[in-house]
C-alpha positions, -999 to 999 in steps of 0.1 A, spaced: -97 -83 324 -108 -117 310 -73 -139 311 -71 -167 282 -61 -198 288 -32 -217 264 -23 -249 268 24 -248 272 35 -285 274 68 -289 300 83 -305 278 89 -277 257 118 -272 280 131 -310 267 122 -299 232 159 -304 212 149 -272 192 135 -252 221 170 -262 237 195 -251 211 184 -215 212 200 -188 231 177 -174 261 170 -143 239 154 -160 213 135 -188 239 126 -158 260 108 -148 223 96 -181 211 76 -181 241 63 -146 244 46 -157 206 31 -191 224 15 -169 259 11 -132 248 -21 -120 258 -33 -111 218 -28 -149 205 -56 -173 197 -68 -206 198 -55 -213 157 -19 -195 166 -31 -167 139 -25 -132 151 -15 -96 144 4 -81 169 34 -47 155 70 -52 165 65 -22 190 35 -42 210 65 -72 212 91 -44 221 76 -32 250 62 -63 264 94 -83 257 121 -52 264 141 -60 232 149 -29 206 130 -40 171 164 -49 154 164 -74 174 128 -89 173 132 -91 133 166 -107 137 153 -134 160 116 -136 135 144 -141 107 154 -173 122 123 -189 133 106 -184 99 142 -199 81 140 -229 108 100 -233 96 86 -222 129 70 -191 131 67 -164 105 58 -122 104 34 -114 75 19 -83 71 14 -79 108 4 -117 118 24 -129 135 28 -176 123 29 -203 146 33 -234 122 17 -267 143 2 -243 173 -30 -256 172 -21 -293 171 -6 -292 202 -35 -276 226 -44 -307 250 -83 -294 243 -103 -311 214 -136 -314 208 -165 -305 189 -167 -266 206 -131 -263 200 -134 -270 175 -160 -243 167 -149 -215 179 -112 -216 163 -140 -214 125 -147 -187 145 -111 -179 149 -102 -176 115 -133 -158 101 -113 -130 122 -77 -136 90 -80 -107 62 -79 -133 29 -47 -118 22 -29 -132 53 -46 -171 49 -37 -172 15 2 -164 23 2 -187 55 -17 -219 32 19 -220 17 36 -230 46 13 -267 40 -10 -255 68 -44 -269 68 -62 -237 74 -87 -245 47 -96 -277 67 -102 -269 101 -134 -279 106 -153 -304 131 -142 -337 125 -162 -368 120 -159 -408 139 -140 -413 104 -118 -391 110 -101 -407 140 -85 -426 121 -64 -403 100 -59 -381 135 -39 -407 148 -18 -415 119 -12 -375 122 -4 -378 158 24 -407 150 38 -378 115 47 -355 147 64 -377 163 95 -386 137 126 -371 133 125 -333 116 155 -324 92 169 -296 127 170 -330 141 191 -348 117 210 -314 113 221 -318 151 226 -353 152 249 -349 120 268 -325 137 271 -350 168 286 -382 151 323 -377 145 322 -397 110 309 -385 77 303 -406 52 264 -416 35 251 -387 44 217 -396 26 219 -428 30 219 -421 72 197 -388 69 170 -417 57 172 -436 83 173 -415 106 140 -397 94 123 -431 102 133 -424 134 107 -415 167 115 -377 175 120 -389 212 144 -411 211 168 -381 199 184 -372 243 190 -407 241 212 -411 199 233 -381 212 241 -386 244 253 -429 235 273 -412 207 288 -388 235 295 -412 255 311 -435 228 335 -412 209 352 -417 246 351 -454 245 386 -469 233 371 -486 196 364 -454 189 393 -439 201 413 -462 185 434 -457 146 421 -422 145 387 -431 147 386 -463 123 362 -487 139 336 -460 137 305 -476 124 295 -456 90 265 -436 106 239 -448 83 250 -481 98 249 -471 133 217 -461 130 201 -491 113 215 -514 136 206 -491 170 238 -486 182 227 -463 205 219 -498 229 250 -505 225 267 -507 264 299 -487 263 324 -492 288 348 -462 293 379 -472 310 396 -442 335 433 -445 331 451 -443 368 468 -410 375 502 -421 370 489 -440 335 476 -402 327 510 -381 339 528 -404 313 511 -398 290 514 -359 292 549 -368 298 549 -386 261 539 -363 243 537 -326 260 568 -329 279 570 -327 321 566 -292 323 532 -295 308 521 -328 324 539 -311 353 520 -280 359 482 -306 342 490 -325 369 488 -298 392 454 -279 375 437 -314 377 450 -334 408 466 -306 430 505 -297 446 500 -336 463 492 -360 433 524 -335 419 545 -346 451 533 -387 449 543 -384 414 576 -359 417 603 -389 404 591 -397 365 577 -357 367 617 -354 371 615 -326 394 
């Protein structure tokens, strides 16, 4: 049996959307990209029965996961046909021969399916052999692909501790390069542990729009860790000696409990 090769970038696993999928969703997403029926343009006919046979999933589970992919504007199931949005744009190999092959694939798709796909603003009607004049346009499209998306902003908004001026923050965020997302999320998580952001119930946390506009994810943050004794004293102050003793035992062990038995009132 002749094999078909499809290009899957190893950065697939670093994609923020993929990282937020559960194991079943990740498997089905990868299955749609690599199954034997997929083609050069990511539009192919396949039954729920075949998907269930190959993956071992119940058809109801498949339907639920596909509904999520559809809601997220990633993968659609239309009258027995799968449509993977932006599939062809992410293929490694380019050139005239590939474009001709893609045109042949398109001819195998029923007109009613093409009509449905066009509603999702997928450039299926513009598949053609490019000339040199289109190179600059292609570069602009590639740049657009790297911009942050709505799902990226949702993750940012969920992670950032202060929720003010959401629309302004969204405008600033969607201008950013998508590759910055891991750095931004990591910076927020680190800065949330800083003394400045914890002080006075978060009063000094910048508004998200300002934080983005000023590139505050590049700030250097020093986290001052409490000493054992100070942490134990804080526990005693907040929760009492009994709870402080149990927390000390759980975190540091019996040796530290004995070391500070005086302040723990043992």
